[in-house]
PADO-162291 format. One line per 10 residues: their letters; for each residue x, y, z of C-alpha. Coordinates in pm, 1 decimal. Each point is the difference from the previous one (the first is absolute). Layout:
<pts>
A = X/Y/Z  ...
</pts>
This chain:
<pts>
MPTARHPALP = 2652.3/-4671.6/-1476.0  -352.3/76.5/84.7  -156.6/228.7/-265.9  -330.2/164.6/-62.2  -137.9/210.6/-280.3  -267.4/178.7/171.1  -289.1/222.4/48.9  -241.4/227.1/-104.5  -371.7/-33.1/13.8  -137.7/52.1/348.7
TEARFPRPAA = -129.2/-315.3/152.9  -370.8/-60.6/3.9  -149.7/184.5/295.5  -111.9/-243.2/265.3  -171.1/58.0/329.0  281.1/23.6/256.6  -5.2/-247.8/281.7  105.0/99.2/350.5  351.4/-98.3/95.4  -97.3/-273.2/238.7
GWALCLGLAL = 182.0/-316.8/89.6  -80.1/-314.3/-189.6  -71.0/-199.1/310.5  -233.3/268.9/132.6  -186.4/21.5/-329.9  -41.6/-375.5/-4.4  -127.2/-0.1/356.6  -257.9/270.0/-73.7  -117.5/-177.5/-310.8  -52.0/-321.6/188.7
AGCQSSADRQ = -173.0/178.0/283.6  -279.8/112.4/-229.2  -105.9/-347.2/-102.6  104.8/-248.2/266.1  -124.4/-115.4/336.1  122.2/143.6/326.9  234.0/-293.8/52.7  137.3/40.7/-346.8  46.5/370.5/53.1  192.2/-65.9/319.8
AAEAERQRAA = 223.2/-250.7/-177.5  57.1/245.6/-283.6  89.7/275.6/246.0  244.3/-230.4/179.4  161.9/-83.6/-333.0  18.9/368.9/-87.1  173.4/82.6/325.4  241.4/-288.8/-39.9  89.3/108.5/-356.1  46.5/361.4/109.1
QELPQGTPVA = 234.8/-106.1/279.5  210.5/-201.0/-241.2  47.1/290.4/-238.3  314.8/206.1/37.2  -69.6/354.9/110.9  234.6/179.9/-233.4  339.0/151.6/74.6  -5.8/335.4/184.7  72.0/293.7/-230.0  204.6/292.1/127.3
LPTRSDFAEI = -90.9/314.6/-196.6  119.6/358.6/40.8  -222.5/303.1/48.1  -295.2/-35.9/-231.0  -4.4/343.6/-161.8  367.9/-6.6/-93.7  -17.4/-360.7/-106.6  -299.0/79.0/-221.3  191.4/286.6/-160.6  293.1/-228.7/-80.0
AGLEENREGA = -240.3/-257.2/-142.8  -163.7/263.7/-218.2  332.7/125.4/-135.6  110.9/-355.0/-68.2  -334.6/-86.2/-156.5  30.9/269.8/-260.6  370.0/-53.9/-66.1  83.3/359.4/84.1  116.2/219.7/282.9  363.8/-103.8/12.3
ARLIEFLQGG = 97.3/321.5/179.2  -259.8/-48.8/271.5  91.7/-366.1/45.0  364.6/97.0/37.5  -108.5/242.1/274.8  -163.9/-291.5/181.1  313.8/-209.7/-55.3  222.9/268.4/148.6  -241.4/86.8/282.9  34.3/-104.4/359.0
DPPLAARAAL = -274.8/-264.0/16.3  162.8/-339.8/-73.6  -324.3/-191.3/-86.9  -100.7/270.7/-246.4  351.4/18.3/-144.7  5.9/-375.9/-51.2  -340.5/7.4/-169.2  113.7/290.1/-219.3  303.3/-204.3/-110.0  -235.5/-277.5/-107.0
ALSRLPLQSP = -207.6/252.6/-195.5  310.9/146.3/-165.5  103.7/-348.0/-114.1  -317.0/-3.8/-209.1  70.1/323.7/-187.2  165.0/-39.6/-342.6  369.8/64.8/-49.3  22.8/324.8/-196.0  374.7/-9.2/-58.1  306.7/-167.4/158.5
GDRITQALCQ = 70.1/155.3/335.2  -322.5/202.3/13.0  -110.6/182.2/314.5  -190.2/-301.7/128.8  307.1/-221.9/-22.6  206.4/267.3/173.6  -252.6/32.6/281.5  -17.6/-375.3/51.1  380.3/-25.5/4.7  10.1/266.7/270.6
ALDNPDRGVR = -264.0/-192.1/196.8  242.8/-292.6/30.5  166.8/209.6/272.1  -324.8/53.3/191.7  36.6/-99.4/368.0  -322.7/-201.6/-16.6  57.4/-352.5/-129.4  -350.6/-24.4/-141.6  59.4/302.4/-220.3  338.7/-133.2/-111.8
RRAAWALGQR = -155.1/-337.9/-83.4  -278.5/147.7/-211.9  236.4/243.4/-171.8  232.7/-281.7/-100.4  -287.8/-205.7/-132.2  -131.8/299.4/-195.8  339.1/47.8/-166.1  -8.8/-359.5/-115.1  -346.3/46.8/-146.7  109.9/302.9/-199.2
RDETAAGVLA = 301.9/-188.0/-145.0  204.1/317.7/-32.6  362.9/-104.8/-55.0  120.6/332.6/137.0  -96.1/-127.9/345.4  248.8/-290.0/-15.6  282.6/188.6/167.5  -219.4/123.8/286.0  -142.5/-346.5/54.8  352.5/-144.3/17.1
RHWSDPDPAV = 81.6/237.4/287.2  -293.2/-131.8/202.4  69.9/-369.9/-48.3  108.6/-22.7/364.1  -297.0/174.3/161.3  -23.7/-115.9/363.4  -364.4/-102.8/-37.3  -39.5/-335.9/-179.6  -341.5/91.8/-147.0  154.6/307.9/-156.6
RARVVEAGAR = 295.5/-199.8/-132.3  -243.2/-246.8/-156.8  -177.7/278.0/-187.9  332.1/154.5/-107.1  109.8/-337.5/-138.9  -333.4/-42.7/-179.5  26.5/349.0/-146.3  354.4/-62.2/-116.8  -111.5/-310.7/-186.6  -287.7/186.4/-166.3
VGEASLTADL = 214.3/294.5/-99.3  207.6/-253.1/-192.2  326.1/189.9/7.4  287.2/-243.6/-65.6  215.9/175.6/258.2  -223.5/-142.6/272.9  66.4/-364.7/-84.3  274.5/-32.4/259.1  -226.1/157.2/263.8  -277.6/-247.9/-77.8
LRALGDPDQG = 240.6/-290.0/29.2  128.9/124.1/334.2  -358.8/29.3/121.8  -29.2/-377.8/-33.1  209.1/-16.1/317.2  -196.4/259.7/197.9  -82.6/-111.5/355.6  -371.4/75.5/-57.8  -204.4/-251.1/-196.4  -230.9/267.5/-145.1
VRLEAIAGLA = 297.4/172.2/-158.6  132.3/-327.6/-139.6  -341.1/-83.2/-148.4  -12.3/333.6/-182.2  350.7/-56.1/-134.4  -104.6/-341.7/-131.0  -314.9/140.6/-162.3  203.7/277.5/-158.0  259.0/-237.1/-143.7  -281.9/-212.4/-143.7
RWDRGSREAA = -94.9/299.9/-216.3  360.8/78.9/-99.0  83.3/-54.4/-365.6  118.5/-358.6/-34.6  180.8/99.4/-317.9  220.1/254.2/175.1  371.4/-37.3/64.1  -76.8/-55.1/367.0  -240.7/-291.3/-62.0  242.9/-274.6/96.2
RIDRALIEAL = 110.8/188.8/309.9  -360.8/50.0/108.2  -89.8/-366.8/-49.2  301.7/-113.7/200.8  -85.8/240.1/282.8  -360.3/-122.9/14.2  111.1/-363.4/11.2  253.8/75.2/271.1  -266.6/182.2/200.8  -218.8/-310.7/-17.2
SPAAGRGEAQ = 242.8/-200.5/209.5  -63.2/-32.1/374.8  138.3/282.8/211.1  147.1/181.2/-299.9  259.1/158.0/225.8  -240.8/147.9/252.0  18.9/-267.7/266.1  -359.4/-112.0/-50.4  -95.7/-363.7/16.5  -193.6/25.4/-322.2
RSAEESWMIL = -193.6/239.7/-214.1  -371.1/48.2/44.6  -231.9/-180.4/-234.3  -103.5/331.3/-157.0  356.8/101.2/-71.4  77.8/-335.2/-156.9  -294.6/2.3/-235.6  65.1/362.6/-91.0  350.1/-93.2/-114.1  -141.8/-292.4/-197.5
YALARRRSER = -257.0/237.0/-151.2  278.1/240.1/-102.5  210.1/-274.9/-156.5  -304.2/-139.9/-182.1  -98.7/340.4/-130.9  354.6/55.5/-118.6  -2.2/-345.4/-167.4  331.1/-63.0/169.2  171.7/-318.2/-115.3  226.1/38.3/300.9
GRAAFLEFIG = -305.8/-45.8/216.2  -73.9/-353.6/-125.7  167.1/-166.0/299.5  -197.7/218.8/240.0  -325.2/-81.0/-179.1  76.9/-370.4/25.8  71.8/33.4/370.6  -308.9/200.6/93.1  -251.5/-182.2/-216.2  -11.5/-244.6/290.6
SADPTARLFA = -32.0/272.7/265.8  -258.4/-16.2/278.1  -114.8/349.3/-100.6  -254.4/-17.1/-287.3  87.0/348.5/-126.3  366.5/-95.3/-25.9  -97.7/-315.2/-190.1  -219.6/211.0/-227.7  278.9/237.5/-103.4  253.3/-280.0/-23.9
AQGLSRLEPD = -228.9/-178.7/-246.7  -52.1/327.1/-183.4  374.0/49.4/-22.8  56.3/-346.0/-150.2  -287.5/44.7/-244.7  150.6/325.7/-132.6  344.7/-144.4/-66.0  107.5/-166.5/-319.3  -30.9/-376.3/41.8  317.4/-177.5/99.6
WEAGTPSESL = -105.1/-326.9/-160.9  -74.6/-141.3/-339.0  -318.3/-175.7/-99.9  -18.8/-328.4/185.4  302.3/75.3/217.1  -75.0/38.2/372.1  160.6/280.4/196.6  -16.5/127.9/355.4  -202.7/302.1/-111.1  -254.1/-212.0/-184.3
QALLAATLDA = -33.9/-240.1/289.8  -53.7/289.5/239.2  -274.5/148.2/-218.9  -166.3/-338.7/-37.5  5.7/-46.4/377.0  -144.9/349.7/46.4  -316.5/-108.5/-182.3  -77.4/-205.6/313.0  22.6/305.7/227.0  -286.4/60.2/244.9
DWRVVCEALA = -18.4/368.4/-103.2  -176.8/44.5/-334.8  203.8/311.4/-72.7  326.1/-197.3/7.6  -150.6/-257.9/-235.1  -99.0/278.2/-240.3  356.1/130.1/-15.4  134.2/-346.9/-71.9  -256.6/-53.7/-276.3  112.2/318.9/-169.3
ALGRRPTGEA = 321.8/-178.9/-95.3  -123.2/-347.1/-87.9  -185.6/89.3/-318.4  335.3/48.7/-168.2  143.5/-331.6/127.0  -91.2/-286.1/-235.5  85.6/-283.1/235.4  -202.9/-297.2/111.6  29.8/108.1/361.9  -134.9/344.0/-82.7
LECLERCARH = -297.7/-150.7/-179.2  -74.0/-222.1/298.8  7.3/300.9/234.3  -224.1/204.1/-227.7  -252.2/-284.0/-14.5  -8.0/-14.0/379.4  -26.9/378.7/35.0  -289.1/2.0/-244.6  -197.1/-172.8/280.0  112.5/241.4/275.0
PSAHVRGLAN = -264.9/140.9/240.0  93.5/356.9/-101.0  -148.7/121.6/-327.2  302.0/229.7/-34.8  230.3/-300.4/-1.4  -221.0/-201.3/-235.8  -16.4/293.6/-240.5  376.9/49.3/-5.7  53.0/-374.7/-39.9  -217.9/1.4/-311.5
AALGDLPGGA = 177.4/310.8/-125.7  336.0/-174.7/48.9  -129.5/-306.6/-184.9  -87.8/224.6/-290.1  352.7/143.2/-1.0  165.3/-342.2/-28.8  151.3/-48.6/-344.5  -95.4/-278.8/-234.0  -375.8/-43.3/11.7  19.0/-346.2/157.0
AEVRTLLRRG = -320.7/-201.6/20.8  20.7/-36.4/379.4  20.6/380.2/35.7  -313.8/47.0/-210.8  -176.8/-262.7/210.4  80.2/187.5/320.0  -110.1/331.1/-151.9  -330.8/-147.3/-115.8  -49.8/-114.1/358.1  56.1/360.5/109.3
LTDRSPSVRV = -290.3/108.3/-222.1  -237.4/-167.3/246.6  146.1/166.2/310.8  -249.7/159.9/238.7  179.9/334.4/-28.0  -58.6/216.1/-311.8  352.2/141.9/30.7  148.9/-349.1/-10.5  -213.5/-95.8/-299.2  121.7/309.9/-179.4
AALEGLCKQG = 364.2/-84.3/78.1  -52.1/-350.4/-137.5  -159.7/138.7/-315.7  290.2/236.4/-59.3  238.9/-290.4/45.3  -186.5/-206.7/-260.3  11.8/290.8/-245.0  378.1/10.5/45.1  44.2/-375.5/-27.2  -226.5/-73.4/-295.6
PEAVALEAVE = -99.1/-154.9/-224.0  -240.4/265.1/-121.8  -300.2/-232.6/-20.0  37.1/-103.0/365.4  41.0/360.8/109.5  -304.6/119.5/-196.0  -212.2/-274.8/151.1  98.9/121.9/347.5  -69.0/359.9/-101.5  -351.3/-97.4/-107.7
DLFREQDAVQ = -64.9/-189.4/323.5  94.5/292.6/222.5  -152.2/264.1/-223.0  -335.2/-172.3/12.7  -33.5/111.2/360.1  -101.5/358.9/73.6  246.1/38.7/290.2  187.7/328.9/-49.1  328.8/-134.9/137.0  -10.9/-291.6/-244.7
RAGVARALRH = -92.8/213.2/-298.5  272.2/252.0/74.8  239.7/-292.5/44.2  -98.5/-131.5/-342.9  70.3/342.5/-149.9  345.5/11.1/158.9  81.1/-360.3/-91.2  -67.1/68.9/-366.2  320.8/205.0/-22.1  175.3/-338.3/-5.2
LPSPAASAYL = -226.4/-125.3/-276.8  33.9/237.3/-298.8  -251.6/-195.9/-201.9  -279.5/130.0/-226.3  -227.8/-231.6/194.1  71.4/201.2/313.1  -109.3/329.2/-153.0  -370.1/-69.4/53.0  52.5/-48.5/372.7  181.7/333.2/25.3
DECLRDLRPF = -282.5/173.7/-184.3  -249.6/-152.9/241.5  205.6/119.1/297.0  13.4/350.5/-146.9  -380.2/-0.4/-11.2  -19.2/-106.5/365.8  -150.8/276.9/211.0  220.3/-86.3/297.0  315.0/217.9/-7.6  213.1/-275.6/155.4
VATAAIETLG = -65.1/-220.5/-305.0  18.6/268.8/-267.8  322.4/147.8/137.0  164.6/-343.8/-4.4  -88.7/-34.4/-368.5  138.5/346.1/-75.7  327.8/-87.6/171.3  25.6/-318.0/-209.5  -48.0/199.7/-319.6  313.4/192.7/96.2
ELPSEANLAR = 186.0/-329.2/48.1  -101.6/-116.1/-350.9  85.1/311.1/-204.2  -130.9/-100.0/-341.6  -136.8/275.0/-221.4  -351.8/-123.1/70.3  52.9/9.4/377.1  161.7/344.3/-7.0  -301.4/120.6/-196.1  -220.0/-142.8/274.8
LRREIDGQFD = 194.0/197.9/259.1  -43.4/320.8/-197.8  -374.3/-63.0/-14.1  2.8/-41.2/377.3  168.3/339.1/32.2  -246.4/160.6/-238.4  -312.6/-181.2/112.5  -272.5/112.4/233.8  113.9/-233.3/274.1  60.8/87.8/360.5
TGRRLAAILA = 318.5/189.5/66.8  161.4/-292.7/179.0  -9.8/-207.2/-319.1  147.7/288.7/-194.6  282.0/15.5/256.0  65.5/-374.0/-29.8  19.7/31.5/-380.3  248.0/288.7/18.7  224.6/-201.8/230.8  -22.6/-310.4/-222.4
LRPHSSERDL = 82.9/204.9/-309.0  302.5/177.6/146.8  276.0/-244.8/-108.2  -140.1/1.3/-354.3  -94.4/366.6/-35.7  77.1/176.8/-327.1  -84.2/325.7/-176.1  -331.2/-143.3/-115.1  -108.5/-3.1/367.8  49.0/371.8/65.5
AHLAEAIQSS = -347.5/103.1/-110.5  -158.0/-270.5/216.7  203.1/108.8/301.5  -81.0/368.6/-52.2  -370.2/-82.5/-10.8  28.4/-205.4/319.0  168.2/287.9/184.8  -264.8/249.1/-106.2  -314.1/-209.2/32.4  59.7/-205.9/315.7
AGEVAAEVAW = -199.4/117.3/297.2  -95.2/-127.0/341.1  149.0/-328.4/106.9  382.0/-8.3/-29.2  -4.5/282.3/-256.1  328.7/150.0/120.1  153.5/-347.0/6.1  -104.5/-49.7/-362.0  151.0/332.9/-101.3  323.4/-64.3/187.7
NALLNVRRIG = 53.0/-344.3/-150.2  -100.4/118.0/-348.2  271.1/266.9/25.7  254.7/-264.3/92.9  -93.0/-177.0/-325.2  31.1/330.4/-188.6  340.1/59.2/159.0  112.1/-344.3/-113.8  -116.1/62.3/-357.8  149.4/350.6/-29.5
GDGARPILEQ = 28.1/178.6/-333.8  -158.8/322.9/-117.0  -345.9/-147.7/37.9  48.3/-13.6/375.6  53.6/375.6/40.5  -359.3/126.7/-36.4  -123.3/-273.9/234.3  250.8/102.6/265.9  -76.9/369.3/-44.8  -368.5/-69.6/52.6
ALRYPHPRVT = 71.6/-222.9/301.0  189.1/286.8/163.9  -343.3/155.5/61.5  -146.4/-314.8/158.9  -168.8/76.3/335.3  194.1/-264.0/195.9  355.8/102.1/107.7  130.1/-354.5/-25.9  -93.3/-8.5/-368.7  148.3/340.3/-73.4
RVAREAFVEL = 318.8/-106.0/175.1  58.6/-299.4/-228.3  -98.8/213.1/-301.2  267.9/252.7/94.1  261.1/-269.0/50.9  -82.0/-163.7/-333.9  2.8/335.9/-182.5  342.7/95.7/138.9  138.7/-344.9/-83.3  -136.6/-22.1/-355.1
FPDRPLPELA = 31.0/365.6/-101.9  292.1/144.9/197.1  46.3/285.6/-248.1  -357.9/122.1/26.5  -123.5/223.6/281.7  -289.7/-118.1/208.1  -330.0/167.8/-86.1  -75.7/297.9/222.0  -323.4/-150.6/123.7  174.8/-302.3/148.7
PAPGAPRTIP = -63.2/-0.8/376.4  284.5/-55.2/240.1  36.3/-359.6/117.2  -155.0/-77.2/331.6  -183.1/-256.0/201.9  -378.2/-25.9/-8.7  -170.3/187.0/278.9  -207.2/-201.6/234.7  -249.1/109.4/259.2  -41.8/-102.7/362.5
LPGIDYPRWT = -249.9/-269.9/61.7  -343.4/152.3/60.2  -157.6/10.4/339.9  300.3/-133.5/186.7  175.0/173.2/286.3  352.5/-124.1/-54.7  135.2/-179.4/197.3  -262.4/-164.7/221.9  155.6/-315.1/146.6  181.2/-83.7/318.6
RNPLVRIETN = 15.8/-364.4/-111.4  52.4/-147.2/-343.5  -334.1/-101.5/-152.3  -85.6/-359.0/-89.1  -191.4/-126.7/-302.5  -143.0/-336.6/-92.1  7.4/-102.7/-365.2  -251.6/-277.9/-45.2  78.3/-222.2/-299.5  -162.2/-313.3/-134.8
RGDLVFELFP = 294.0/-190.1/155.9  -28.8/152.5/346.5  88.8/319.0/188.4  313.3/213.6/-5.2  48.5/246.2/287.6  243.2/287.8/-56.0  143.3/268.9/224.5  28.6/328.3/-193.6  272.0/264.3/39.7  -145.9/354.4/-11.4
AEAPLHVLSF = 311.1/166.2/140.3  212.9/-102.3/-301.2  -265.8/-23.6/-272.9  -295.5/214.0/109.6  -148.2/61.4/-343.2  10.5/-366.3/-98.4  -157.4/-104.4/329.1  -270.7/263.2/-18.0  -72.2/-69.2/-366.2  -16.6/-374.7/64.6
LELAKRGHFE = -242.7/46.3/289.5  -215.6/241.2/-197.0  -20.2/-237.4/-295.9  -90.9/-280.7/238.4  -278.4/212.6/149.3  -130.5/68.4/-350.3  -11.9/-372.8/-76.9  258.0/34.0/-274.6  173.9/-331.0/68.5  -307.7/-219.5/8.3
NLSFHRVVPN = 21.6/-294.2/-240.7  324.0/115.3/-161.7  249.8/-267.0/-98.6  366.1/-81.6/39.3  120.7/28.5/-358.6  370.6/-70.2/51.6  162.7/-264.0/217.5  372.4/-67.2/-25.2  72.4/-295.4/230.3  258.6/79.9/262.4
FVVQGADPRG = -17.2/370.0/-85.2  -333.1/188.8/10.0  -375.4/-22.1/-19.5  -148.6/304.2/-175.7  -358.3/109.3/-49.5  -284.2/246.5/70.2  -5.6/136.1/-355.2  -364.2/77.0/-94.6  78.6/-104.0/-359.7  157.4/-324.4/117.5
DGNGGSDWRG = 295.6/9.7/-240.0  244.9/241.8/166.0  -84.8/291.0/-231.5  -257.7/168.6/221.4  -37.2/171.3/331.0  -176.2/275.4/186.7  60.2/371.7/13.4  -292.2/93.8/219.4  210.6/291.5/121.5  57.9/114.3/-356.6
LPLRSEFSER = 373.6/-77.2/-5.5  225.3/-296.2/72.9  171.8/-52.2/332.6  349.2/132.8/28.6  265.6/-231.7/137.1  56.3/-41.7/373.0  318.8/-204.3/13.0  128.5/-59.6/351.0  261.0/-181.9/205.0  -227.8/-301.5/51.0
KFVRGSLGMP = 116.2/-324.4/-158.9  -201.7/-235.2/-218.7  -23.0/-332.0/182.3  -236.9/-292.6/-30.8  -354.6/138.5/0.8  84.5/366.2/-70.5  -283.4/200.5/-159.3  117.8/228.7/-277.1  -126.1/221.8/-280.4  84.7/-95.2/-360.9
RNEDPDSGGC = 113.6/274.6/-232.7  141.5/54.1/-342.6  325.4/173.4/-87.3  -130.7/321.3/155.8  38.2/-15.7/380.8  -310.6/218.3/38.4  -237.1/-240.4/-176.3  -168.4/-189.0/281.7  -370.5/-69.6/-21.0  -209.0/-270.1/160.3
QIFVTHRPTP = 181.0/-320.5/-89.7  190.1/-183.1/272.1  260.4/-271.4/27.2  106.3/-228.2/284.9  342.0/-165.4/13.7  52.7/-373.8/41.4  352.4/44.8/135.5  253.6/267.3/92.4  64.3/216.3/-307.6  283.9/241.7/81.4
HLDGDYTLFG = 21.1/122.2/-360.2  -338.7/171.0/51.0  113.2/190.1/311.7  -14.6/375.1/-45.6  -132.6/-29.1/-355.6  -362.6/-94.4/67.5  -241.1/134.9/257.9  -44.4/-242.5/290.0  -309.4/90.1/198.8  -95.3/-313.6/194.0
QLVRGFEVLD = 110.9/-333.6/140.3  -187.6/-328.5/20.7  -52.2/-105.4/362.6  -241.4/-288.9/-53.1  -81.9/-223.5/-294.9  337.8/-106.6/-137.0  -146.1/-338.7/-88.7  -268.3/179.6/-204.0  263.2/209.2/-179.0  174.9/-319.8/-109.8
LLEVGDRILE = -323.9/-133.6/-150.4  -93.8/298.9/-215.8  4.0/-58.5/-375.9  -82.7/202.0/-309.3  -374.8/43.7/-12.8  -57.1/-15.1/375.4  -206.8/289.8/129.2  -15.7/264.9/267.6  -347.2/-18.0/151.3  28.5/293.1/237.1
VEHLPVIESP = 250.7/229.1/166.6  -99.2/98.8/351.5  150.1/252.3/237.3  37.8/-158.3/343.0  -79.9/210.9/310.5  335.7/96.5/148.4  4.9/374.5/-76.3  34.9/215.0/307.6  -48.5/369.0/56.7  312.9/209.1/-52.1
PAR = 187.5/116.8/306.6  -57.1/348.1/134.1  209.2/266.3/-165.0
</pts>
């Protein structure tokens, strides 16, 4: 899942630029230095570009003063009583918005007053209120709501039924299994899709696992008892997604059938399903599954090829090797990188494999070269691998150097130690953090001592955080003093994140030495830190009372964005993210995620995103970046506190713009991610605040190390309607 360990130091103050359209800015720039004819041509091009831009979806917002009050209560994670008044009031738009706000308040106890109010709202005559109330119950995951949800499974409005089904799946009460299965036959496709998504999350180790798999496979057949000619493409691939996620052996026949589908998304999840199953062949023995995966490497969609490659690295057959060699020359760097990674995973260390990997070292893409290097380190022999390490390390490219640091985890050689030391001295966080992570993968006494020095040293807080995370699996009592010092001395950038993760290490270590650290942490100024300190104290010392000074657990307060009259749009705003690969144009969603949209636009105006990199690319999943540190351990808290979550009913599809976070839902900052494909497992668990509307081909090209040049607010904002 997308993650981020984020913020703290305010971004460098930059002169704000006006929120003007990119085409207009370009036209004005050209007008100052070109001839009249050129200026006319530039203006014509500007007008043409403006006409081609989408104008943003109209936004329907309730009365501004009441809406602003709801937003303020939601922002500060308080005011449950007042929000319930809005929910139970007579204005349906306000009631629906209040339900969304209530979904974002923490569950105090099973069946608390918020759950009760939302359950009552399921009987509201307005379908919009019922829909939002059902969705809110699912977000709160209060099992006491299961019985009430079951009584509303037959709501006359299909949109409401869909949210009830989704909520039932999230609540996770076993008694609702039969209801979910029946929902697979609902006459409305939206309801069926939610049932499928819910069953994908259902425990595949439960007693009902076989029954669920059979029902999904039966639902995949044409008509499925509803008199339809066939299922929609979306419904088919959703079922394949569910079976793949459940690693259903019963789904093998379906995967084999749909891997030749005309729908690329269906082929993608069919390939994913086959790649996640145990192989049904022995080395050198062909099978239908193997042949299907081999054929999938010829697919026109690079995402399908990536899924097929995920399985071939564990298949030591001549055919697999031939396919990997061909894929190592694929136009997509994502495919070439995964092909080299799969070559590295092949057992045996055959000479032809090493030859192909050495070829990968000369690829035009740094990410591919890194994948080839890692493969050589796995394959050996050591002398060959070290020669490749030296060749790539000689270059100053940050992606390559970080790749060398990560590859060395497969080469636990004294000769490799010098390269790690050099990476630790690198001033670029992306490189140093990679070396720190490798130290945790090679837990010798010398390397653990290095990690402790990183925790103690006068490095930036992001490095300290990386060292704490790397040390966690190997933590012992000797680390307690180091962790205590980190909690007390960290300031500024990701300080609370450091303290929180250090406490998780302390909790893992336990013992009497942990008690004074936890007692001190109970006075930490960040509620998230005090919360984990309380939980650890109660777990480790159940017979001891909590110190009197321990504050009650709570969520961090946030403040409204300065200088903004919320809300201000009648149409969704558009932004252009200019990268070194080309432009990405997104439509933003202020109605569902106002704080994320406003924060993103404010950071763009401040120039925050300029020249920041994409530090994480998982082919066929996400592209993630905009961390000012460049390693995923940084961010921006220009408002003083992180963004709280704004989960909504919107679904993550190809090109969705989301906010990474850590285990705390209210930990958003400035980093972003964009999805390569539909990712239903992110729905409702990550804030989705935009959708790509132009530049999908650019999205597919982005690699680790590519850069954001500028983020520009396009001119589609309109004046709000009269009150």
